Each structure stands twice: as C-alpha cells, then as structure tokens.
C-alpha positions in Angstrom: 112.3 100.0 25.5 115.9 100.1 27.3 114.5 102.8 29.8 112.2 100.7 31.1 114.5 97.6 31.9 116.2 98.3 35.5 120.3 97.8 35.9 122.8 97.2 38.1 126.3 99.8 37.5 129.9 98.2 38.2 132.7 100.1 38.1 135.9 98.0 36.9 139.3 99.4 36.9 140.0 97.3 33.9 137.0 97.7 31.4 138.4 100.2 28.5 134.9 100.9 27.0 131.5 100.3 28.2 129.9 96.7 28.6 126.7 95.8 28.8 126.2 92.0 30.1 123.4 89.9 31.4 123.9 88.6 34.9 121.9 85.7 36.2 121.5 87.0 39.1 121.3 90.9 39.0 119.9 91.4 35.0 121.3 94.0 32.9 124.5 95.2 34.4 126.4 98.0 32.8 130.4 98.1 33.2 132.0 101.4 33.2 136.0 102.3 33.1 136.9 103.4 36.1 137.0 107.2 35.1 133.9 107.4 32.9 131.1 109.2 34.2 127.7 107.3 35.4 125.8 110.3 33.5 126.9 108.7 30.2 124.8 105.4 31.1 121.3 106.7 29.6 122.4 107.8 26.4 124.9 104.5 26.0 121.4 102.5 26.5 120.0 104.2 23.9 122.6 103.4 21.4 122.3 99.8 22.4 118.5 99.5 22.3 118.9 96.8 19.7 120.9 94.5 22.0 119.1 94.9 25.0 115.8 94.2 23.2 117.5 91.4 21.6 118.3 90.2 25.0 115.2 91.3 26.9 113.6 88.0 27.5 117.1 86.7 29.0 117.1 89.9 30.8 113.6 90.3 32.3 114.4 86.2 33.4 117.3 87.4 35.5 115.1 89.7 37.0 112.0 87.8 38.0 114.6 85.2 39.5 115.9 87.8 41.4 112.3 88.7 42.6 111.8 85.3 43.7 114.7 84.9 46.3 112.5 86.8 48.7 109.6 84.1 48.7 109.5 80.6 50.8 109.6 77.9 48.3 106.6 75.8 48.7 108.4 72.5 46.8 111.4 71.6 46.2 112.2 69.1 43.6 115.5 67.0 42.9 115.3 65.8 40.2 118.5 63.4 40.6 116.8 61.3 42.7 113.0 61.8 41.5 112.2 63.1 45.0 109.6 66.4 45.0 109.5 67.9 48.7 106.6 70.3 50.3 108.1 72.7 52.4 105.9 73.7 55.6 106.5 76.8 57.7 104.9 76.7 61.8 105.6 78.6 64.5 107.3 76.6 67.8 109.2 77.4 70.8 112.3 77.6 68.9 114.2 80.4 69.8 116.1 80.0 66.7 115.1 79.1 63.2 115.1 75.2 62.9 114.4 72.9 59.8 113.8 69.2 60.0 113.0 66.7 57.2 109.9 65.4 59.2 108.4 62.8 56.6 110.4 61.5 53.1 108.7 64.0 51.2 108.4 66.9 54.1 110.2 69.7 55.3 109.6 72.2 58.2 111.3 74.9 59.1 109.9 76.4 62.6 110.8 79.4 64.5 109.3 81.2 67.3 109.0 84.2 65.2 108.4 85.3 62.1 110.7 83.5 59.5 112.1 85.6 56.8 113.0 84.2 53.5 116.3 84.8 53.9 116.9 82.6 56.9 114.5 79.8 55.6 116.9 80.0 52.2 119.9 79.4 54.6 118.4 76.8 56.1 117.1 74.9 53.1 120.9 75.4 51.1 122.2 73.6 54.4 119.5 70.6 54.4 120.9 70.8 50.6 124.4 70.0 50.8 123.8 67.5 53.5 121.4 65.4 51.2 123.9 65.5 48.4 126.8 64.4 50.9 124.3 61.3 51.2 124.0 61.1 47.7 126.8 62.3 45.4 129.5 60.4 46.7 127.9 57.0 47.1 127.4 57.7 42.6 130.5 58.5 42.1 132.2 55.8 44.0 130.0 53.5 42.1 130.6 55.0 38.7 134.2 54.9 39.9 134.1 51.5 40.3 131.9 50.3 37.1 134.5 52.1 35.0 137.9 51.1 36.6 138.9 54.9 38.0 140.2 55.9 40.8 139.9 58.9 42.6 141.5 60.1 45.7 138.6 61.3 47.9 135.1 63.8 47.3 133.4 66.6 49.1 130.7 68.1 48.2 130.3 72.1 48.5 128.0 74.5 47.3 129.8 76.2 44.8 128.6 79.1 42.5 129.5 78.6 39.3 131.0 74.9 38.9 129.3 71.9 39.0 132.1 70.3 39.9 136.2 70.2 40.0 139.1 67.9 40.4 142.4 68.6 41.8 145.8 67.4 41.4 145.6 65.1 43.9 142.3 63.8 42.6 140.1 65.2 45.0 136.9 65.2 43.4 134.2 68.3 44.7 131.0 68.4 43.7 128.3 70.5 43.8 125.3 70.0 45.8 122.7 72.0 43.3 123.2 69.0 41.2 120.5 67.4 42.7 118.5 69.9 40.5 119.5 68.3 37.3 118.2 64.8 35.6 120.2 61.5 36.5 121.8 61.6 33.4 123.2 65.1 33.3 124.5 64.5 36.8 126.4 61.2 35.6 127.8 63.6 32.5 129.1 65.8 35.8 130.4 62.9 37.4 131.8 60.8 34.7 133.7 64.3 33.4 135.2 64.4 37.3 136.5 60.6 36.7 137.8 61.6 33.9 140.5 64.4 35.0 141.9 62.0 37.0 143.0 59.8 34.2 143.3 63.5 31.5 144.1 66.5 34.1 142.7 69.0 31.2 140.5 69.5 28.8 142.9 68.1 26.1 141.7 66.2 22.9 142.9 63.1 24.3 140.5 63.9 27.5 137.1 64.2 25.5 138.3 61.1 23.4 138.5 59.3 26.5 135.7 60.9 28.4 133.4 59.9 25.3 134.1 56.4 24.8 132.9 56.3 28.3 129.9 58.2 27.7 129.3 59.1 23.4 127.0 61.7 24.2 129.2 63.7 26.4 129.4 66.3 24.1 125.4 66.7 23.7 125.2 66.9 27.9 128.1 69.5 28.1 126.1 72.2 26.0 123.3 71.2 28.2 124.5 72.2 31.2 126.0 75.6 29.5 122.8 76.8 29.8 121.1 74.4 32.6 122.0 76.8 35.8 119.4 79.9 35.6 116.9 77.2 34.0 116.4 74.5 36.8 118.5 75.6 39.8 115.9 77.6 42.0 117.0 81.3 43.4 116.9 80.5 47.1 119.3 77.8 46.3 121.6 80.1 44.2 123.9 82.4 46.8 
C-alpha cells in the first residue's frame, strides 16, 4: 500500500500543484507548492495510490540503494577495464583513514580507530577518480586519433548527473563513474563528446555524424538512460 512506502517532502516555490517523483537517491519524493499545508499529503497519497503501486518497484529499489550507502563494499567491479577488486579494512597506526591499492586486485582501507561507511566511501571515491584519470584520457586520445577528431583538453570529474560534456573550447569532461560501464558504452560516451567538437549541439547533423562513427549509437543512448541506477554503486553516487 502507498502508506507503507516512506517518502520525502520537498517544497518548491515554482510548483503549482503537488507532484510525485521517484528520485534514484531518495525514493518517493512529494513536491509541494510553497503555501500548501503538508497535512494534505496522506490524502494525496491515497488518491495517487495506483501511480505509486505502478512505480513501487522503482521506489523500493531507490530505498534499498539509499540503505546500501551505510555499508562498506567488499568488492568493486570496474566493467570498463575488466577489473574486480576486493576491499579490506584493517586497523593501523594511521591517525586518519587511508586507502592503498596493495595489489592489482586488492584495496586496503586502514585507520587507527573505527572506519565509518562515510569515510570509507569518500576514500573510495577519491581512488575511483584517480583510477579514471589513468584510464579515460588515454582512451579518449586513442579514439580521437582513430577518427581524426581534435579536442582541447580532457578533465576527469565526478559529475552527479552527466556521463560527460564538451565545452565551446573543446574541453571534454568525463565522469569517473564511466569505469562501471561495459567498454562499448564507455566508447559511446567518449565518441559522443568527441562528436561535439564538430557539432556542439544535438542537431540532426550531430546524430548523423555520430551514427557514421558508431552505427549502434541510438541503442547505446537508450541503454545509458537506465544504467545510472543499475550499475553505479551507492557509495560512488554522491
């Protein structure tokens, strides 16, 4: 039942009516116009019960994802480079938490006292960004050379909503979370941004040019729309 599903309330000065949304990080979100009394929410949820039940699986998945942020992962799978690393935690004399890749397939988080999930996740995100910085720029350069495309520079970041972007100066920004995708989809994103060095928008000319370089581009594009929540672990998606 809708009453069994937790929800988050957000007030929006721009909202003209009550909106229900599914947020991949928060689950069910009730968006209220600024002057509306939150006391009306139970009745609204009853009215929207059919919609909530229809999207129940997505809501519960988001809630489970939120809960998983309180757990230190024991393994990390980087599909892009075919790597799976074990994560271990141990106490040492270090005064602050530290992370080392002690073996090609082993990450070690260490500290003097107890290491909380938040601290561990922060260390893992830093490591992920460094790892992506070792892999993605070279990958992009290889693709650019193969297709005769030119770009300014490349920056590896940890964007919250984008896989990548390309500025008017042909600076390409890549999301370190690309390492969680399979290689074909990573190349799709890299080629997408390289195509923006020729066509800076999503015009028909852009898509025709893109499909000449990657005929399966439309299929890959549709896959990316749903893969964020499915492939990126909760600790990395902050």
